[in-house]
C-alpha positions in Angstrom: -88.1 10.0 176.0 -87.3 7.4 173.4 -86.6 10.0 170.8 -83.6 12.3 170.9 -83.3 15.5 169.0 -80.9 18.3 169.0 -82.6 20.8 166.7 -80.2 23.6 167.7 -77.3 21.6 166.2 -77.9 21.2 162.4 -75.3 18.4 162.1 -77.3 16.1 164.4 -80.4 14.3 163.5 -83.4 13.0 165.3 -83.3 9.2 166.1 -86.0 7.0 167.6 -83.9 5.0 170.1 -86.5 2.2 170.2 -85.6 1.3 166.6 -82.0 0.5 167.5 -81.0 -2.9 168.7 -79.2 -3.6 172.0 -75.8 -3.7 170.5 -76.3 -0.3 168.7 -77.7 1.2 171.9 -74.7 0.0 173.9 -72.3 1.3 171.3 -74.1 4.7 171.3 -74.0 4.8 175.1 -70.3 4.0 175.2 -69.6 6.7 172.6 -71.6 9.2 174.7 -69.7 8.2 177.8 -66.4 8.8 176.0 -67.6 12.2 174.7 -68.6 13.2 178.2 -65.1 12.2 179.5 -63.6 14.5 176.8 -65.9 17.3 177.9 -64.9 16.8 181.5 -61.2 17.0 180.5 -61.8 20.1 178.5 -63.6 21.7 181.4 -60.7 20.9 183.7 -58.2 22.4 181.3 -60.3 25.6 180.9 -60.7 25.9 184.7 -56.9 25.8 185.0 -56.6 28.5 182.3 -59.3 30.6 183.8 -57.6 30.5 187.3 -54.2 31.4 185.8 -55.7 34.4 183.9 -57.5 35.5 187.1 -54.3 35.1 189.1 -52.3 37.1 186.6 -54.9 39.9 186.6 -54.9 40.0 190.4 -51.1 40.2 190.5 -51.2 43.3 188.4 -53.2 45.0 191.2 -50.1 44.8 193.4 -47.9 46.7 191.0 -47.5 50.4 191.7 -44.9 53.1 190.9 -43.6 53.0 194.4 -42.3 49.5 193.7 -39.8 50.7 191.1 -36.4 49.2 191.9 -37.7 46.5 194.3 -36.3 43.0 194.2 -38.7 40.4 192.9 -38.5 36.7 192.0 -38.7 36.0 188.3 -39.9 32.6 187.2 -37.7 30.7 184.8 -39.7 27.5 184.9 -42.6 26.3 187.0 -40.3 25.6 189.9 -37.2 27.7 189.4 -36.9 31.4 190.2 -34.1 34.0 190.1 -34.0 37.4 191.7 -34.4 40.5 189.7 -35.2 44.2 190.0 -38.4 45.8 189.0 -37.3 48.3 186.4 -40.6 49.6 184.9 -43.8 49.6 187.0 -45.9 51.1 184.2 -45.4 48.3 181.6 -45.4 44.5 181.8 -44.7 41.6 179.5 -47.8 39.5 178.9 -47.5 35.9 177.6 -50.0 35.9 174.7 -49.4 32.3 173.8 -47.1 29.9 171.9 -44.0 31.7 173.2 -45.0 35.2 172.2 -45.0 38.1 174.6 -46.4 41.6 174.3 -45.5 44.7 176.2 -48.6 46.3 177.6 -49.3 49.0 180.2 -50.7 47.6 183.5 -54.2 48.8 182.5 -54.0 47.2 179.1 -52.7 44.0 180.7 -55.6 44.0 183.2 -58.1 44.5 180.4 -56.4 41.6 178.4 -56.7 39.2 181.4 -60.3 40.3 182.0 -61.2 39.5 178.4 -59.4 36.2 178.5 -61.3 35.2 181.7 -64.6 36.2 180.1 -63.8 34.2 176.9 -62.7 31.1 178.8 -65.8 31.4 181.0 -68.0 31.6 177.9 -66.3 28.5 176.4 -66.8 26.6 179.7 -70.5 27.5 179.7 -70.9 26.2 176.1 -69.1 22.9 177.0 -71.3 22.5 180.1 -74.4 22.9 178.0 -73.2 20.4 175.4 -72.3 18.1 178.3 -75.9 18.4 179.7 -77.4 17.7 176.3 -75.1 14.6 175.9 -76.0 13.5 179.4 -79.7 13.6 178.6 -79.2 11.6 175.5 -77.0 9.1 177.4 -79.7 8.8 180.1 -82.4 8.3 177.5 -80.3 5.6 175.8 -79.7 3.8 179.2 -83.5 3.9 179.8 -84.2 2.3 176.4 -81.5 -0.3 177.0 -83.1 -1.2 180.4 -86.6 -1.2 178.8 -85.4 -3.6 176.1 -83.6 -5.9 178.6 -86.8 -6.0 180.7 -89.0 -6.8 177.7 -86.5 -9.6 176.6 -86.6 -11.0 180.2 -90.5 -11.0 180.1 -90.5 -12.8 176.8 -88.0 -15.5 178.1 -89.9 -16.2 181.3 -93.0 -17.9 179.7 -90.8 -20.1 177.6 -89.1 -21.6 180.6 -92.3 -22.0 182.6 
């Protein structure tokens, strides 16, 4: 596995790792490690978003017309809430991003959150696949580094004997 190729990605090219010197291989491995860290961070962020969308969707299941006029806690920040009364159990305000809200029916809001969960899940799967591909390349690079280090060690042994 001294050659790496990602034919599905047109912007990547095939490289014979054995033609690279140790310094180039080390730099490549470090770069791949950094990219894998970025992928892990992105996955964590997407997991948080996914769970928030799922939680919002499940909260909508608790809203029914009999709750009209009930007291609820309204979040002002992540840790501060004020009491309020539920005035309309048929429509909700949905945070659609960057400070914008849209009024939707409960069914439309559920559909919105289901679509967001599906989209985020799809993005997570894409990043996981990219991460697996990068991991394979990193492992192949580490193998070639080890092979070159061993061959250098074998060349040096006869000189000292």
